[in-house]
VMD Tcl script that draws the C-alpha trace (Angstrom):
set ca {
  {98.81 97.39 122.55}
  {100.27 95.12 119.96}
  {98.11 91.94 119.50}
  {99.58 88.66 118.49}
  {99.24 84.86 118.69}
  {101.96 82.30 119.36}
  {102.58 78.62 118.67}
  {105.51 76.23 118.23}
  {106.39 73.57 115.71}
  {107.53 70.15 116.83}
  {111.07 70.96 115.86}
  {111.10 73.80 118.37}
  {110.63 76.76 116.06}
  {108.63 79.41 117.80}
  {106.17 81.27 115.49}
  {104.40 84.56 116.31}
  {101.63 86.03 114.18}
  {100.66 89.69 114.38}
  {97.64 90.47 112.18}
  {97.22 93.95 110.65}
  {94.47 94.27 108.06}
  {95.13 97.97 107.40}
  {98.00 97.03 105.00}
  {98.24 94.89 101.90}
  {101.71 93.86 102.91}
  {103.22 91.09 105.07}
  {106.54 90.81 106.79}
  {108.38 87.55 107.51}
  {111.08 88.00 110.14}
  {113.42 85.29 111.36}
  {115.56 86.11 114.38}
  {118.45 83.76 115.35}
  {119.58 83.65 118.96}
  {123.26 84.15 117.83}
  {125.55 87.15 117.64}
  {129.21 88.01 117.83}
  {129.35 87.29 121.55}
  {128.87 83.55 120.65}
  {132.04 83.38 118.58}
  {135.21 81.60 119.41}
  {137.75 84.38 120.37}
  {140.19 83.04 117.74}
  {137.53 82.97 115.04}
  {135.51 86.26 115.34}
  {133.35 87.96 112.79}
  {131.45 84.72 111.83}
  {128.01 85.84 112.75}
  {128.39 88.86 110.58}
  {129.98 86.81 107.80}
  {126.86 84.58 107.81}
  {124.72 87.62 107.28}
  {126.52 87.88 103.90}
  {126.58 84.14 103.28}
  {122.82 83.81 103.82}
  {122.33 85.93 100.60}
  {124.70 83.75 98.57}
  {122.15 81.13 97.81}
  {120.75 78.13 99.67}
  {120.76 74.42 99.02}
  {117.77 74.43 96.58}
  {117.65 78.07 95.57}
  {120.90 79.41 93.99}
  {119.52 82.89 93.47}
  {117.78 84.41 96.51}
  {116.95 87.89 95.18}
  {115.46 87.05 91.76}
  {112.27 85.16 92.97}
  {111.78 87.67 95.76}
  {111.88 90.65 93.36}
  {109.37 88.83 91.05}
  {107.08 88.61 94.10}
  {107.34 92.39 94.66}
  {109.46 91.85 97.83}
  {112.47 93.35 99.48}
  {114.75 91.91 102.13}
  {117.69 92.74 104.43}
  {119.39 91.57 107.48}
  {121.50 92.78 110.42}
  {123.84 91.23 112.95}
  {124.80 92.55 116.43}
  {126.90 91.21 119.18}
  {123.63 89.55 120.46}
  {121.40 88.54 117.62}
  {121.08 87.98 113.84}
  {117.87 89.05 112.14}
  {116.55 88.48 108.56}
  {113.45 90.00 107.24}
  {111.36 90.07 103.99}
  {108.55 92.43 103.21}
  {106.23 91.64 100.29}
  {102.51 91.80 99.25}
  {100.61 89.48 101.59}
  {99.23 87.51 98.66}
  {102.83 86.42 97.88}
  {103.59 85.31 101.51}
  {104.45 81.83 100.50}
  {107.38 82.96 98.42}
  {108.96 84.35 101.67}
  {108.35 81.08 103.46}
  {109.88 79.11 100.63}
  {113.02 81.31 100.49}
  {113.53 81.59 104.31}
  {112.93 77.97 105.05}
  {115.46 76.89 102.34}
  {118.14 79.08 103.99}
  {117.36 77.52 107.41}
  {117.53 74.05 105.90}
  {121.04 74.63 104.60}
  {123.14 77.26 102.82}
  {124.78 76.40 99.56}
  {128.20 75.94 101.10}
  {131.00 76.20 98.61}
  {134.53 77.56 98.44}
  {133.44 80.07 95.76}
  {130.57 81.56 97.81}
  {132.74 81.72 100.85}
  {135.60 83.25 99.06}
  {133.34 85.95 97.50}
  {131.77 86.92 100.85}
  {135.14 86.80 102.70}
  {136.42 89.42 100.23}
  {133.23 91.53 100.69}
  {133.52 91.43 104.48}
  {137.26 91.99 104.42}
  {136.69 95.11 102.26}
  {134.01 96.29 104.63}
  {136.42 95.85 107.55}
  {139.09 97.91 105.84}
  {136.71 100.61 104.59}
  {134.79 101.23 107.81}
  {137.11 100.26 110.55}
  {140.74 100.63 109.35}
  {140.68 103.47 106.80}
  {137.71 105.63 107.89}
  {138.45 108.50 110.36}
  {137.72 107.37 113.93}
  {136.75 103.89 112.55}
  {138.95 102.10 115.06}
  {137.49 103.88 118.13}
  {135.18 101.00 119.22}
  {137.84 98.36 118.60}
  {139.99 100.27 121.10}
  {137.14 101.26 123.54}
  {135.77 97.68 123.71}
  {139.14 96.24 124.38}
  {139.65 98.83 127.16}
  {136.24 98.32 128.79}
  {135.95 94.51 128.53}
  {138.66 92.14 129.63}
  {136.85 88.68 129.59}
  {133.28 89.15 128.11}
  {133.09 88.66 124.28}
  {131.75 92.22 123.93}
  {135.46 92.94 123.82}
  {135.37 92.62 120.08}
  {132.98 94.24 117.50}
  {130.44 92.44 115.32}
  {132.69 92.85 112.25}
  {135.35 90.83 114.16}
  {138.35 91.32 116.36}
  {140.84 91.33 113.53}
  {140.80 91.13 109.81}
  {142.73 87.91 109.65}
  {139.99 85.93 111.40}
  {137.76 86.49 108.30}
  {140.52 86.19 105.75}
  {141.44 82.80 107.22}
  {137.83 81.51 107.72}
  {137.65 77.79 106.57}
  {134.65 76.19 104.97}
  {134.53 73.51 107.72}
  {134.52 76.12 110.51}
  {131.76 78.02 108.73}
  {129.62 74.87 108.36}
  {130.01 73.96 111.99}
  {128.98 77.46 113.08}
  {125.92 77.33 110.78}
  {124.60 73.91 112.03}
  {125.20 74.91 115.63}
  {123.29 78.11 115.54}
  {120.96 78.56 112.56}
  {118.56 75.82 113.65}
  {114.70 75.91 114.28}
  {115.28 75.47 118.03}
  {117.38 78.59 118.07}
  {115.06 80.73 115.98}
  {111.98 82.85 116.24}
  {109.71 83.37 113.23}
  {107.33 86.31 113.20}
  {104.78 86.89 110.43}
  {103.08 90.27 110.51}
  {100.56 92.09 108.27}
  {97.50 91.05 106.37}
  {97.72 87.43 107.36}
  {95.64 84.94 109.42}
  {97.01 82.66 112.09}
  {95.47 79.64 110.33}
  {97.35 80.41 107.08}
  {100.64 81.07 108.89}
  {100.23 77.72 110.69}
  {99.74 75.87 107.36}
  {102.65 77.55 105.72}
  {104.88 77.14 108.81}
  {104.27 73.36 108.88}
  {104.63 73.02 105.14}
  {107.85 74.80 104.81}
  {109.63 74.70 108.27}
  {108.03 71.57 109.85}
  {110.46 69.03 108.33}
  {113.67 70.88 109.15}
  {115.73 69.10 111.71}
  {115.46 70.88 115.01}
  {119.13 71.06 115.98}
  {120.46 71.19 119.54}
  {119.46 74.10 121.68}
  {122.45 76.31 122.16}
  {123.12 76.79 125.79}
  {125.11 80.08 126.34}
  {127.80 80.10 129.00}
  {129.72 83.32 128.63}
  {132.27 84.66 131.10}
  {130.93 87.47 133.25}
  {132.88 90.74 133.18}
  {134.35 91.43 136.59}
  {133.49 94.76 138.26}
  {135.95 97.36 137.07}
  {138.15 98.79 139.89}
  {140.30 101.38 138.34}
  {140.13 104.21 135.73}
  {141.37 102.96 132.32}
  {142.65 105.43 129.82}
  {144.37 105.47 126.38}
  {145.52 108.10 123.98}
  {145.66 107.78 120.16}
  {147.02 110.12 117.47}
  {145.63 109.68 113.99}
  {144.92 111.45 110.77}
  {141.50 112.76 111.66}
  {140.02 116.31 111.32}
  {139.34 117.08 114.98}
  {140.28 115.86 118.45}
  {137.62 113.62 119.95}
  {136.72 112.60 123.46}
  {135.21 109.24 124.39}
  {134.31 108.03 127.84}
  {132.23 104.98 128.80}
  {130.95 103.43 132.01}
  {129.64 99.87 132.64}
  {125.79 99.57 133.12}
  {123.34 96.70 133.35}
  {122.04 93.84 131.28}
  {118.82 94.21 129.27}
  {116.48 92.53 131.81}
  {117.68 94.60 134.76}
  {115.20 97.33 136.00}
  {118.15 99.71 136.12}
  {118.76 99.36 132.39}
  {115.70 101.75 131.99}
  {117.13 104.22 134.50}
  {120.48 104.26 132.51}
  {118.49 104.80 129.31}
  {116.61 107.84 130.78}
  {119.99 109.24 132.01}
  {121.28 109.25 128.47}
  {118.12 111.18 127.38}
  {118.59 113.75 130.11}
  {122.21 114.35 129.14}
  {121.79 114.11 125.32}
  {118.27 113.71 124.04}
  {118.13 116.55 121.55}
  {118.72 120.30 121.36}
  {117.39 121.13 124.83}
  {119.49 118.43 126.54}
  {122.08 119.24 129.18}
  {125.29 118.35 127.35}
  {124.23 120.20 124.12}
  {123.13 123.29 125.91}
  {126.27 123.48 128.16}
  {129.07 121.99 125.94}
  {128.01 123.11 122.48}
  {125.81 126.26 122.91}
  {127.11 127.94 126.00}
  {130.73 127.03 126.57}
  {131.52 126.18 122.87}
  {133.91 123.40 123.81}
  {132.46 120.73 121.48}
  {131.19 121.06 118.01}
  {129.04 117.96 118.68}
  {128.44 115.77 121.75}
  {126.33 112.71 122.28}
  {125.34 110.40 125.14}
  {123.84 106.94 124.57}
  {123.99 103.33 125.82}
  {124.92 100.21 123.91}
  {121.50 98.58 124.39}
  {123.06 95.15 124.59}
  {121.52 92.02 126.15}
  {124.41 91.44 128.54}
  {125.84 94.28 130.76}
  {126.62 97.08 128.35}
  {128.11 100.50 128.56}
  {126.82 104.19 128.73}
  {128.88 106.42 126.47}
  {129.65 110.14 126.16}
  {131.46 111.08 123.02}
  {132.14 114.35 121.31}
  {134.27 116.21 118.80}
  {136.17 119.07 120.22}
  {136.18 122.67 118.87}
  {139.67 123.37 117.34}
  {142.06 124.76 120.00}
  {140.15 123.40 123.04}
  {142.29 121.35 125.39}
  {141.16 117.72 125.95}
  {141.56 118.15 129.78}
  {139.28 121.26 129.71}
  {136.61 119.43 127.65}
  {136.67 116.37 129.98}
  {136.50 118.67 133.10}
  {133.46 120.41 131.71}
  {131.76 117.06 131.04}
  {132.62 115.94 134.60}
  {130.95 119.13 136.01}
  {127.67 118.18 134.20}
  {127.92 114.63 135.47}
  {128.56 115.95 139.06}
  {125.32 117.89 138.83}
  {123.52 114.63 137.99}
  {125.12 113.03 141.06}
  {124.42 115.80 143.51}
  {121.19 117.47 142.38}
  {117.87 115.78 141.94}
  {116.37 116.09 138.48}
  {113.05 118.01 138.52}
  {109.84 116.15 137.88}
  {109.20 118.41 134.83}
  {112.51 117.56 133.15}
  {112.06 113.91 133.80}
  {108.63 114.00 132.32}
  {109.90 115.71 129.28}
  {112.42 112.86 128.57}
  {109.65 110.23 129.33}
  {107.48 111.91 126.77}
  {110.27 111.80 124.21}
  {110.71 108.04 124.84}
  {106.99 107.52 124.49}
  {106.83 109.33 121.13}
  {109.88 107.33 119.82}
  {108.30 104.01 120.90}
  {105.10 105.04 119.20}
  {106.94 106.14 116.01}
  {108.83 102.85 115.94}
  {105.58 100.86 116.20}
  {104.09 102.58 113.20}
  {106.27 100.42 110.91}
  {105.14 96.84 110.32}
  {108.79 95.81 109.89}
  {109.73 97.24 113.26}
  {106.77 95.56 114.99}
  {107.73 92.17 113.59}
  {111.42 92.57 114.69}
  {110.31 93.86 118.08}
  {107.98 90.90 118.77}
  {110.84 88.51 117.88}
  {113.27 90.40 120.09}
  {111.05 90.50 123.15}
  {110.30 86.75 122.68}
  {114.02 86.15 122.65}
  {114.32 88.13 125.83}
  {111.70 85.94 127.40}
  {108.17 86.86 126.21}
  {106.86 88.85 123.18}
  {104.17 90.36 125.51}
  {106.88 92.39 127.22}
  {106.82 94.63 124.18}
  {103.63 96.12 125.51}
  {105.01 96.87 128.99}
  {108.05 98.75 127.84}
  {106.61 102.27 128.26}
  {105.33 101.54 131.71}
  {108.91 100.50 132.87}
  {110.15 103.99 131.88}
  {107.14 105.78 133.47}
  {107.69 104.20 136.84}
  {111.19 105.70 137.20}
  {111.63 108.43 139.87}
  {113.96 111.39 140.17}
  {115.44 109.65 143.23}
  {116.38 106.55 141.19}
  {117.99 108.74 138.50}
  {120.24 110.47 141.12}
  {121.07 107.20 142.84}
  {122.07 105.50 139.61}
  {124.25 108.45 138.53}
  {126.13 108.06 141.75}
  {126.63 104.33 140.98}
  {127.37 104.48 137.25}
  {129.58 107.56 137.19}
  {132.11 106.30 139.66}
  {135.66 107.16 138.42}
  {136.82 103.54 138.82}
  {134.00 102.40 136.44}
  {135.16 104.65 133.62}
  {137.08 104.05 130.43}
  {138.57 107.03 128.54}
  {139.91 107.57 125.11}
  {141.61 110.81 124.03}
  {141.62 110.74 120.29}
  {144.07 113.38 118.96}
  {144.31 114.80 115.46}
  {147.73 114.88 113.99}
  {146.85 118.04 112.06}
}
mol new
graphics top color blue
foreach p $ca { graphics top sphere $p radius 0.5 }
foreach p [lrange $ca 0 end-1] q [lrange $ca 1 end] { graphics top cylinder $p $q radius 0.2 }
display resetview
């Protein structure tokens, strides 16, 4: 059970305090309720661009990393289609340094053509290196466009196309910042060897005067139910043929989200999982195969992907995968197998919670979902799932007309 206290500042900033006296460290985590799904379809990649701009200096602090290193701290950030998260870890006695740095970033970035130009180049290079030039790098650009027709999950966090970042204007960037990176749109978590009283004092001192901003009201298009199989084929200079197939599943607050998560564990949760045993070990059709779900806030996808053994026909590989899925649809999973995957989930949640940084980020994430206390109910939601529910959802999810398929052929 993760203990915490909550309060809010007058400007709308939500603050969560999680005390852990077993460590000399503290973590300050700021989660903004903005991700790639909140971008203009003609200006994508901005949320991720901001992750880079946020390290380029703020209005009163030109060099972010220098003071943090002197305080014995480290920091990083990540952006997804749903959220943007920044975190600092440092000795608890230097906590105020983290407040000073993070509040100045929220107050305002040091917007300038030079900083924008530098980060534009960095992100453009990242786009080329990871998504254009890397083997299989374009898979999820293609798969997202196949699976989503109206929802903004149809583009990746890096952006829909390189030109959107290359052509980003300073004015567009400023507007995006002051729309989303405001106290009313943020959750601050302080975890570690801290007291609520001290965090209250520092929060008021450093964040209290920042203008609240307007609460961003999300109004995204809902993806219509898919009614036909969608399939594309690609030939590229990659070492092995690869198979990708995904199906639409549920949003993060739907009870069935947890059922879908357990289905992925049954199919692909380690060496004893069904797909590995059948496809890799016994039939030797795939050199590697994986099943996972996107974990997104809005309705996401469940994915099976694998690299084929040289000489194996794509159709044969897909047929074998379908046979495994058919078993999930027609035969009820045993209580023993289901318990095994639930145990695996329990150990991974426990392992995650060991890290102070993970606990801070999780508290922010569940608060963004609706209530930080939900973090403590997560395991129970998995434990309540029955074999009957697993079978029923396999029938619903794995309908042919709900599927998107990519045959990725090697030219070699």
